Structure formats: structure tokens, C-alpha cells
N, C-alpha and C positions, 0 to 999 in steps of 0.2 A: 504494500500500500504506500502511496506517496501523498503527503499532505502539502498543500500550498499555504503559505502564510503571507499576508500583506500587512505592512505596518500601518496602512491606512485604516483607521476605525476598528479598534478592538485589541484585545490581548489574547495571546496564544495560550498561555497557561493561567488559569484562574483558580486560585485557592490551593495549588499544589505546592508541596515542599520538596518532593523527590520525584524524579521521573526521567524519561528519555525523550529527546527530541531528535528527529532525523530530518536534515535538510536535503531536499531532493531536486534533481533536474529532470523533470518529466519529459523533456524533449531529447534526452540523450538517446543515441542510437542503440547502445547495448544495455541490457538490464543491469550489468555490474557497474556501469557508469552513472546510473540514475541516483545512487545514494552519494551525496556530497559529504556532509559532515554528520557525525553522530555524537551527541552529548548525553552522558549518563551521569546523573548526580543531583546535587541539592540546588534548590531555587529559593529566592526570596524576592518578593515583589516583581515576579515575572522575569527575573534575570538570574544568570548563573551566580550562585553565592553559597560558599561552603566547599565541601569536598566534591570533586567531579573529574570525569575522564572525557576528554574531547579527542575524537579521532577525525582527522581531516582526509579528504579525498586524495591529497598530495602524498599521503603516507606518513605525514607528521602526526604525532599524538602528544597530548599533554595530560598528565595525571597529577592532580594536586589541588591546591586551595584556590578558590575564586572569591572575588569581592566585587560586587556591583558590575558583573559581567566581564571582569578582567582578571588575568592571572595575578594573584596576590598572596604572598606568604611562601610556603615551601611547596616545591613541585618538581616533577621530572618531565622533560620534553625529549621525545625520541624523534630522530630525523630519519628520512627514507634510506640514507646511505649507511645507517647503523650507528651514527654518532648519538650521544646521549648527554644531556645537561641535567644535573640535579643540584638544586640550590634555591636561593631566594629570588623572589619575584616582587616587583613593585609596579603598579599601574600597567600591567601587561608586559613588562620588560624584565630581562635578566638584570637584576640589580642587587648588589650585596655579595655575600660569599657563595661560591658555587664550584662545582667540578664538572668539567667537560671531558668526556671520553670520546676521542675521535675514532673514526672507522679505521684509520691507519695504525692505531695503537698508541698514539700520543695522548697524554693526559695533562690537562691544565687544572690546577687547584688555586683559587684565589678570588680576587675581587672583580666584580663586573659592574658596569654602568652603561645604561642604554644599549643592552645586548652585546657589549664589547668588553674584552679584557681591559680593565682600567684599575690601576693601583697595584698593590703587592700581590705577587703570585709566584707559583712554581710551575714550570712547564717541563714535563718529563717526556723526552723523545723515545720512541719505541726502540731505538738502537742503543739506548743507554745514557745519552747525554742529558744533562739537567741544566736548565736556566732558572735561577732564582733571583728575583729582583722586581723592579717596577715595570709596569706595562702602561702604555698610553696609546689611545686610539687603536686598540687591538694589536699593537706591536710591542716587542720588547724594547725597553728604554735604552738598552745599549746601542740601539740604532741612532739614538739622539745624544747620549752621553756615556761616560765611562763608569757609571755607578752600578754596575751589574757584575754578577759572578756566574761563570759557566763551569760546569764540572764535566770532565771527560773520563 
């Protein structure tokens, strides 16, 4: 079954606190392409609020806390390539402490801001090298200064 929802005039969930919403594309050519996103979890005032799991058509998934329809608190986001971020979220973005495990085996543990590595962190390369230091704009700060340490 595919439900359509229009934001014009009315609310989709009235009086429910837990449930599942499936966003569909009724015009898709293949049945498997019809389901877009699926959210299973808690609601408050007709928006995602509390614990919930969102699976996206792209293959991304987010399992964690929601506040007023945005990722907020602790949660895990899984990417289609196998990468996985577990950590803090603020206003829908990776912000605060978190760990990103990349599909190539590299691991970053540290601070995030606006979905990017920003602040103190440790980057462990799959081949054994370790960078520990400051990150800025998703890059190691040694690219900007000499305040970093690399271990081989």
C-alpha cells in the first residue's frame, strides 16, 4: 500500500506517539523503487521526536534520538558504502564527539561540527599510521601548521 500525504490542510498522524511512516513514489516504474523512506519510532506533535530509525531510499539509515523532526542527541548513521558514524547530533548535524568508521578501515574519533571533523581528534589509518591533533574544515591541521603529531 502507498499513502500520499500533502502538507496542505491536515496532519498525517493525529494522536499517535509511536508508529511507522512510509514515504512512497507511486509513479516509480519498479515496485522496489516505490518505497522512498521509512521511519519507525516515536512522535510528538506530528513530528519525529524521541527514539527512531529512518531508512532512506539512498541506502543511508539513521538510528537514534530525534527532537522536533531533526537528529538530536546520540545516534548512528550508516552510509551505503559501509561507513558508519556514531556520536552526537545537534539540529540534524554531526556535532560534538563522535566516531566515524570508514569503509576502507580508517577510523576517526573526535570532535565534529557541521558534519565535518573540527577540533581535537585521532585518525587511525587502516595501514597502521595514526594522526592525533587538530582538525579544521574536515582536514588535519598539519596541512595548515606544525602543531600535529603523526605516528608510524
